[in-house]
C-alpha angles and dihedrals in degrees: 000000000000112000117209103220095168114145111248134194122224122266122225112261095171134002127180146139092291098047141279146269122221127187144183107235125210089239089054092045109020092186090069089068094041092055097032100239133125146184141199139175125220121199115187118184120210107306091007113152127196106211120242111280146146130222139210096237141063111236147162123238119211120194108227095175141006139060106216105053121146127197127185117204134188102189121212113280091011124100094191117101118223120201116204136188120232132199138165112301096025123136115204121182117219110196120209111271095029118137110220143171126191129208137181112218094173138087099248135048120293112216123190127176119204123206122181153138122274105190091124096037126128086236114025113234094026138078114235118201126205110203117209095203140018131061090319096036117146094226088060092055097072125078120277089239093055093044091049091053099045095049099030094238134150120240095261092047091051087053091051091047096051103031109037096083106064097170122108119212103332131025135181115239125212115248087245091063109100119221131189118274119237119263100231095193090058093042089062089055101041103033127060124195102217094179091062096041122107112260122232091219125032130162124189113250089003109069144241145278124212121183116192117201136160090268086074102025109030094189090066089067087071090074097040091233139117126205128213126198120201119185118181127187119228113306093355123136134225101209119232117281137164137204114256088202119079095255139115124235119226110200127197118191103220101175141007127003143259141124138304126208122191125185121191130217093276093056093255116140100232096176133031108156145133119259133193140182111305097031121130123197138169128224111203119226117287092007115131120238134193130184124210116189123222127222094291095043126242137250125195136180120200140173133217120200098236131073097228109039123186123198128192119214122214097197135039132048092294092058124108096253100088089048091064119088113255091242090053089051091050094050095042094048097035092221135129126262095260095055089045092056091045090050096050092045090054089049091051094051094050140070132209088255109070123197118220113272115247 
């Protein structure tokens, strides 16, 4: 079966005065439904407020832009609201069943990309949100009689409760509207700035790789995901690798541009295309993927749907080649001894992040 791995940009689901929400639907990208992953992009203008809601999927939010974001969370089985500060580079897990609201307290747009798994979603491959208030608010869907009885309200009070907020997903708040201040002690525990973190692999003039798991950030274990940041300098290469675990990789291109190549289990190159900021693409399990940066470099963030990912490199001194016996290398490659020695010497001199040639 042919797999359409073509990178796609998000389509507008909602746009208003306070901002917009953009998503990749399972009809637009069928593989999202096949592999039970999803993605969305939230843009909040200054004073933009995403109304309180919950969702049918666990996900990770990554802050693409902004320095004064605020998120309020009520985690499952916990009645205490936590209010956290968000800035560029932050990763915030949002477990399934959480009630959350999002607010931009800054002077420029706040942009957050959400990547997650959708195995329990109403529509596999998509996040579905259930808003508590607003024109589509859940409490306004019940009969006035029922609402009156469960809250102990008079008829006019029910009308005020269910009809006063006429906005849909996102509204713009007046400057006079007070909002909770972030709890910085809890922010340190529940938010992780992956951009500022020390990478496990860095090569001068080539780039870096940072993998974030529950070993380093325990709260991320609540969503069952791991996140990988790859930043390549201009014209650098991230050599091909594949996940040893049976998991897909969902990649979002955050900045820059370049090229992605993917090879399937038969050795066929199934994708060889240019990518740019805003593109989303999926790498099926066990497929090999390589990134090649353009003139401005490239930066990507991806998730895998496990908490302890393991990747195998096919180039560089950490690859499997040097672990094979020389006689096996000779037989597998069908080359002479001199070429085998040359090849292994080149492998041992290289890394999986390759600077541009001069």
